[in-house]
Structures are given as structure tokens and as C-alpha cells.
C-alpha positions in Angstrom: -37.3 -41.2 -44.5 -34.7 -43.2 -46.5 -31.1 -42.1 -46.2 -29.8 -41.5 -49.8 -26.2 -40.7 -48.8 -23.9 -40.0 -45.9 -20.8 -38.0 -45.2 -18.7 -38.2 -42.0 -16.8 -34.9 -41.7 -14.3 -33.6 -39.1 -14.4 -29.8 -38.6 -11.7 -29.0 -36.1 -12.6 -30.8 -32.9 -16.1 -31.5 -34.1 -17.4 -34.7 -35.6 -20.5 -34.4 -37.8 -22.5 -37.0 -39.8 -24.4 -35.5 -42.7 -27.3 -37.7 -44.0 -29.0 -36.8 -47.3 -32.7 -37.6 -47.4 -33.5 -36.2 -50.8 -31.8 -35.2 -54.1 -30.9 -31.7 -52.7 -29.2 -33.4 -49.8 -27.2 -35.7 -52.1 -26.1 -32.6 -54.1 -25.0 -30.9 -50.9 -22.8 -33.8 -49.9 -21.2 -33.7 -53.4 -20.6 -30.0 -53.1 -19.0 -30.5 -49.7 -16.7 -33.2 -51.0 -15.7 -31.0 -54.0 -14.7 -28.0 -51.8 -13.7 -29.4 -48.4 -11.1 -32.0 -47.5 -13.2 -34.7 -45.8 -11.6 -36.4 -42.9 -13.4 -39.3 -41.3 -13.4 -40.0 -37.5 -14.1 -42.9 -35.1 -16.6 -42.9 -32.3 -19.9 -41.1 -32.0 -20.5 -37.7 -33.7 -21.5 -34.5 -31.9 -24.2 -34.0 -34.5 -26.2 -36.0 -37.0 -27.5 -33.6 -39.6 -30.5 -34.6 -41.6 -30.5 -32.8 -45.0 -33.6 -32.1 -47.1 -35.1 -29.3 -49.2 -38.5 -28.3 -47.9 -40.5 -25.3 -48.9 -42.3 -24.2 -45.8 -46.1 -23.8 -46.0 -48.0 -21.1 -44.2 -49.4 -23.7 -41.7 -45.9 -25.1 -41.1 -44.6 -21.6 -40.4 -47.4 -21.1 -37.9 -46.4 -24.4 -36.2 -42.8 -23.2 -35.9 -44.0 -19.9 -34.5 -45.8 -21.9 -31.8 -42.5 -23.7 -31.0 -43.8 -27.0 -32.6 -41.9 -29.0 -35.2 -44.1 -29.5 -38.3 -44.9 -33.2 -39.3 -42.8 -33.2 -42.5 -39.8 -31.9 -40.5 -40.3 -34.3 -37.7 -40.5 -37.2 -40.2 -36.8 -36.6 -41.0 -35.8 -37.4 -37.5 -35.8 -40.6 -35.3 -39.2 -41.4 -33.9 -38.3 -40.6 -30.3 -37.1 -37.1 -31.2 -38.8 -34.2 -29.2 -41.4 -32.1 -31.0 -41.2 -29.0 -28.8 -38.3 -26.7 -27.9 -36.4 -26.6 -31.2 -34.2 -23.6 -31.9 -33.6 -22.4 -35.5 -31.4 -20.0 -37.3 -30.9 -19.2 -41.0 -28.8 -17.1 -43.3 -29.1 -15.3 -46.6 -28.1 -18.4 -48.6 -31.4 -20.0 -47.7 -30.3 -22.6 -45.1 -32.1 -23.3 -41.9 -30.6 -25.2 -39.0 -32.9 -26.7 -36.3 -31.3 -27.9 -33.1 -32.5 -29.2 -29.8 -30.5 -29.4 -26.5 -31.9 -32.9 -25.8 -30.7 -34.6 -28.9 -27.6 -34.7 -31.2 -29.9 -35.0 -34.2 -30.4 -31.8 -36.1 -32.1 -30.6 -39.3 -30.3 -28.8 -42.0 -33.0 -27.5 -44.4 -32.9 -25.6 -47.7 -35.8 -23.8 -49.4 -37.8 -23.0 -46.3 -36.7 -19.3 -46.5 -35.7 -17.2 -49.4 -32.1 -17.5 -50.7 -30.4 -14.3 -51.7 -27.3 -16.1 -53.0 -26.6 -19.5 -54.5 -23.7 -20.8 -52.4 -21.2 -23.1 -54.1 -21.3 -25.1 -50.9 -22.2 -24.4 -47.3 -21.5 -25.5 -43.7 -24.0 -25.4 -40.8 -22.6 -22.3 -39.2 -25.2 -22.0 -36.3 -24.4 -25.5 -35.2 -20.6 -24.9 -35.5 -20.9 -21.9 -33.2 -23.2 -23.7 -30.8 -20.8 -26.7 -30.4 -17.5 -24.8 -30.3 -18.8 -22.4 -27.6 -19.6 -25.4 -25.4 -16.0 -26.4 -25.7 -14.9 -22.9 -24.5 -14.0 -21.7 -28.0 -15.5 -19.6 -30.8 -15.4 -18.7 -34.5 -12.8 -16.0 -34.9 -12.8 -13.6 -37.9 -9.2 -14.1 -39.1 -6.9 -16.0 -41.4 -4.9 -19.0 -40.3 -1.3 -19.3 -41.5 1.4 -21.9 -40.5 5.1 -22.1 -40.6 7.3 -24.9 -39.2 4.1 -26.5 -37.8 3.2 -23.4 -35.7 0.1 -21.4 -36.4 -0.7 -17.7 -36.3 -4.1 -16.1 -36.7 -4.0 -12.8 -38.6 -7.1 -10.7 -38.0 -8.2 -7.2 -38.9 -11.6 -5.3 -39.3 -13.5 -5.9 -42.5 -11.5 -4.1 -45.3 -8.4 -4.0 -43.1 -6.2 -5.7 -45.6 -6.1 -9.1 -44.0 -6.6 -11.2 -47.2 -4.3 -9.0 -49.2 -1.5 -9.4 -46.6 -2.0 -13.2 -46.5 -1.9 -13.4 -50.3 1.5 -11.8 -50.2 3.1 -14.4 -47.9 6.1 -16.3 -49.3 5.7 -19.9 -50.3 7.3 -21.2 -47.1 4.1 -20.1 -45.2 1.1 -22.4 -45.5 -2.2 -20.6 -45.9 -5.1 -22.5 -44.4 -7.7 -19.7 -44.3 -8.0 -16.0 -44.9 -11.4 -15.2 -43.3 -12.4 -17.4 -40.4 -11.3 -20.2 -38.1 -12.4 -22.2 -35.1 -10.4 -21.6 -31.9 -10.6 -23.5 -28.7 -8.5 -24.5 -25.7 -6.4 -27.6 -25.8 -4.4 -29.4 -23.1 -1.6 -27.8 -21.1 -2.8 -24.2 -21.6 -2.4 -24.4 -25.4 -4.9 -23.1 -27.9 -5.8 -24.8 -31.1 -7.3 -23.6 -34.4 -8.8 -25.0 -37.6 -9.6 -23.2 -40.9 -13.1 -22.4 -42.1 -14.2 -21.2 -45.6 -14.2 -17.6 -46.7 -17.8 -16.2 -46.6 -17.4 -14.0 -49.6 -16.5 -17.1 -51.6 -19.6 -18.9 -50.3 -21.7 -15.9 -51.5 -20.0 -16.0 -54.9 -18.5 -12.5 -54.4 -14.9 -13.7 -54.6 -12.6 -16.6 -55.3 -10.5 -18.5 -52.8 -6.8 -17.8 -52.6 -5.0 -20.3 -54.8 -2.7 -21.2 -51.8 -5.8 -22.5 -49.9 -7.2 -25.0 -52.5 -9.8 -27.2 -50.8 -10.5 -26.1 -47.3 -8.7 -28.4 -44.8 -11.4 -28.0 -42.1 -10.2 -31.1 -40.3 -6.7 -29.8 -39.8 -5.8 -28.8 -36.3 -3.0 -26.4 -35.6 -1.4 -25.4 -32.3 -1.5 -21.6 -32.1 1.6 -19.6 -31.4 0.0 -16.2 -31.4 -2.7 -13.8 -32.7 -1.7 -10.8 -34.9 -3.9 -7.7 -35.3 -3.1 -6.1 -38.6 -3.0 -2.3 -39.1 -2.2 -0.5 -42.4 0.7 1.8 -41.7 3.7 3.5 -43.5 6.2 1.2 -41.8 6.4 -2.5 -41.0 6.6 -3.1 -37.2 5.6 -5.7 -34.7 4.7 -4.7 -31.2 3.3 -6.7 -28.2 -0.3 -6.0 -27.2 -1.0 -6.2 -23.5 -3.8 -8.5 -22.4 -6.1 -5.7 -21.2 -5.8 -4.0 -24.6 -6.1 -7.3 -26.5 -9.3 -8.4 -24.7 -11.9 -6.0 -26.5 -10.3 -6.5 -29.9 -10.4 -10.3 -29.5 -14.0 -10.2 -28.4 -14.9 -8.1 -31.4 -13.1 -10.6 -33.7 -15.1 -13.4 -32.1 -18.4 -11.6 -32.6 -18.1 -10.0 -36.0 -17.9 -13.0 -38.4 -20.9 -12.6 -40.8 -22.3 -16.0 -40.1 -22.6 -15.6 -36.3 -24.4 -12.3 -36.3 -27.9 -13.9 -35.8 -26.5 -16.1 -33.0 -24.0 -14.0 -31.2 -26.3 -12.3 -28.6 -27.1 -15.5 -26.6 -23.4 -16.4 -26.7 -21.9 -12.9 -26.2 -21.0 -13.4 -22.5 -19.4 -16.8 -23.2 -17.5 -15.4 -26.1 -16.2 -12.7 -23.8 -14.9 -15.4 -21.6 -13.2 -17.0 -24.6 -11.6 -13.7 -25.5 -10.4 -13.3 -21.9 -8.8 -16.7 -21.9 -7.1 -16.0 -25.3 -5.8 -12.6 -24.1 -4.3 -14.2 -21.0 -3.0 -17.4 -22.5 -1.9 -16.4 -26.0 0.8 -13.9 -27.1 -0.9 -11.1 -29.1 0.7 -8.4 -31.2 0.0 -5.4 -33.3 1.4 -5.7 -36.8 1.9 -2.4 -38.6 2.2 -3.4 -42.3 2.9 -1.5 -45.5 1.4 -2.4 -48.9 4.8 -3.6 -50.3 7.0 -4.3 -47.3 8.1 -7.7 -46.0 6.0 -7.8 -42.9 6.4 -11.6 -42.6 9.9 -11.2 -41.4 8.6 -10.1 -38.0 6.2 -13.0 -38.0 9.0 -15.4 -38.5 10.6 -14.2 -35.3 7.5 -15.3 -33.4 7.6 -18.7 -34.9 11.3 -19.2 -34.1 10.9 -18.2 -30.5 
């Protein structure tokens, strides 16, 4: 099928090529350009994503249930692509991702399953998870904030006040994300992070924080620590030992809404990621009040 448009996009350490093969694909590329800072890259990509809108027929659904790629789906791929062994995952915004371990080519399809929400834009979350896990990382449910070039990840359970706290940070803090980020090991025992969009914004349930603007998904930040937020009557920062941090980190790596359908196959590997983070990264409890200046404690971490 003819390629109508192409977008080369850096997402943390991952390099993807999006190829639009119909009008919906072209629209998707425009939506990505409008909401995400697009950073090009050199060299081969990890993934080549073929974008198209395809309403799946009953017969095609039967083919997929028999682990066979339907003809119309296969026609979007290079001729030498395998027909058997494709894995797929979808979400409530109506996107399906088809991936195969023997090729970097993948399908990103819309319209084959019902869409409960009309996302302003979207990213291929199942593929992001698949690829970052291979690198020893994961998708962590937490906000990414930066000061003096050093990054902190602030995480909390859903409804734990994470976004509210991040929105209160003074202007000398750079807010890159308030909901999710990629984390992975770098050289020399360091850990790196990149921001990902807020899922409630993608569902149209909320608006992005003004401080974020367009998501800078290609930005890579060296992490200085991970902060677990707790609502309390006083503002206090206290170290969290590795053994206590491990289960909380594992939960944060497994609870992001877009990895629920995919987390079971990766749960053991994500536990290994949590173990490495807990051993190699300073972790703290942050007790924070609704109106206190909790960021003063965070600044001491950055200055160390």
C-alpha cells in the first residue's frame, strides 16, 4: 500500500517510524505533531509502524483467533513479513497494535475494535512497554520534574495528590510529565527517564498542566531519585530502605492504565526493574500538606 506520510519520532531511548497508509493515518501523524515535540533520529528504528483504519470483518476476526494475519492487514506490511505468530493488544480508545518477534514492522490499527473515547492523539503503548522492557526498563506511573538538570520522579497511588502537588511547584522546577514516564538503566549505574502523556488527557477527561505544554517525549533526564507522595499534616522527607521501596516501585511499574492488558507477561521482568531501581536509586517518602512548601525538601536532594 502507498505510504501517504511519515513521521520519525524519538520516545525516550526508542526510535519509531510511523507510516500513514490512509487518511486516518495522515490525521494521526498530524495529531502527534500537534501534541508531541517530534525529535528525529539517525540510524535504523526499533519499530516501523504501519498506520491504517480497518473495520474488522467477522471472517478477519476468525483469522486472528486462529493466529493468522488477515490479507488486508498483511497487505500493509512488506511482502516477506510472517503471517503467523502475531501478538496484539488494544485499549478503550479503539487502537490495536500487532507485533511480531521476528520483525521490527508493526501494525497500528484503528476501527477494528469499538472506541469508548475519542483520544486527541495517541501513542502505541503496548509497543512502548514491549520495547522498554527489553532494555531493562518500564513505564512508571509517576510525574517527572527537573531542577538544575537533575530529574525526580514523583509517584503516588491513583488519587494520591500527585498531579496537584506537581501543579504547585515553583517556576524554577521544570514539569515534564504528571502521570507517566519511561525509566531504564543508563551507563555507569545511572537511571534515565523520559516523559509520557497523561492518560486522562488522552481520554478527554482532563487538561494537561500548563507547565507541560507539548509533551517532550524525546527528552532524556538523568534521575536523581524517586519520591513516594503521602498526604499528611506536616511536610517531611524521609529515606525509604530498598526492601521497603521494592514492592511500591513494582506497583508503580504495573499500575499505569495502559499496561494493564500487557503486564502479566512482563510482571517478573518488571519486578527485576523495580529491584534494580530500589538498589541503584535513592528513594524517599514525601509527607506533604495541601498548602506547605514541600519542594524545599526536594531541593536538598537536587543539591546533594
